[in-house]
C-alpha positions, 0 to 999 in steps of 0.5 A: 796772820793774827785775828786783828790783821784778818779783821783789818784786811776785810773791806768795808761793805754795806753788810759789815756796816749793818752787822756793826750797828747791830753789834753796837745795839747789843753792846749798848743793851748790855750796859747798865744805863742803855735805853735805845739805839737809833740808826739814822740816814743810810743806816736808819730808814734809808738802807737802800743807799748804804754802801762801802763809803757810808758812815754809821750815824746813830743816837744812843739814848741813855738814862738820866745822869749817864750821858757824860759817862757814855760820851767820855768813856767809850769802852762800850764801843771799844769792846766791839772793835778797837777804837783808833781815833775819836774826839768829842765834836759837840756837847752831845756828839762824838766822831770815831774811827774803828781800827777796821776803818768803820767811821761813826758819827753819833750823839748821846742823849737822855730821854728828856733831850730827844724831843728838842733835837731836829733829825730825820726819822730813824730806825730802832736798832735796839730798845728796852721793852719799856721804851716806845718805838716812837723814840726814833721819830722826831718831835720837831719838824725837819728844817724846810729849805729857805723860802728864797724867791728865784729872783733873790737866788739869781741876784744873790748869785750874780752879786757873789760872782761880781764880788768874787771876781773883783777880790780875785783881781785884788789878790784876795784869792781865798775870799774870791774862791769862797764867794764864787765856788761856795756861796754862788754855787749854793745859790745856783743849786738852790735855783736848780732845785726851784726850777727843775724836778729831781730824780727819785733820790731824797733830799737831805733836809740838812744839806742841799749838796748831798746826793745832788749828782743823783738828784740832778744827773743832767746838771752834775757835769756842770759842777766841775766847771763851777768849781774848778779850784782855787787858781781858777776862780775867773773860769768858775765865774764865766761858767756860772754866768753863762749858765745863769744867762742861759736860763734866767734873765740876767741884766746885760750891763751887769753881765758885761761888768762881771765878765770884764772883771773875770777876763781882765 
């Protein structure tokens, strides 16, 4: 068996991900313009939740004028392990898959840019001696959840159910799916977050659906009823309407109208 075949046969584990991010730091350190590598998310300060399904999120900080070289020439990563696929998805960022199934999402910044980037505090994987460790701490505050009232969330969810049920009956099933199983679900999640305390798992400030099942295990089984799929939007409408009516004050006339549309 070749060395490449042996590497491919190894399963992705938390330990391999930690080793890979360390190797990326070592490789960046060996380049002429590398300044620091910051691990983010589960490869950053939250390694307790790192598992085989985690990806490597990181910032590479490079000298002024070198950013495009590190975005467009990925030899500094390919020297660690062959790169199977990659594409530049933002002006700063790249998504990349190594041949051994380790997936990365990273961005490259020059020092003057990092102060204007919102991110959760990270972990310094490597830095030059002249770089302060505070580079892994954001200067901008994390985004706060939208300051919607419970009344707004409830009525917005109900309006999404009403519009979605009507569009489904009209034959606009894709639009109906989005209104009900995406927009209305977002508002229901927001209602749950504003009404009940969560378990001891951190909320992602950039995506409220992250770790929802861990934060609210008692409500996790309901999600399959709220999101049964493209063909079952009326069933989703009825499930969410029942949940909303159980916990909040849903106007009876509005509930009857939504139910009639969903059952028609």
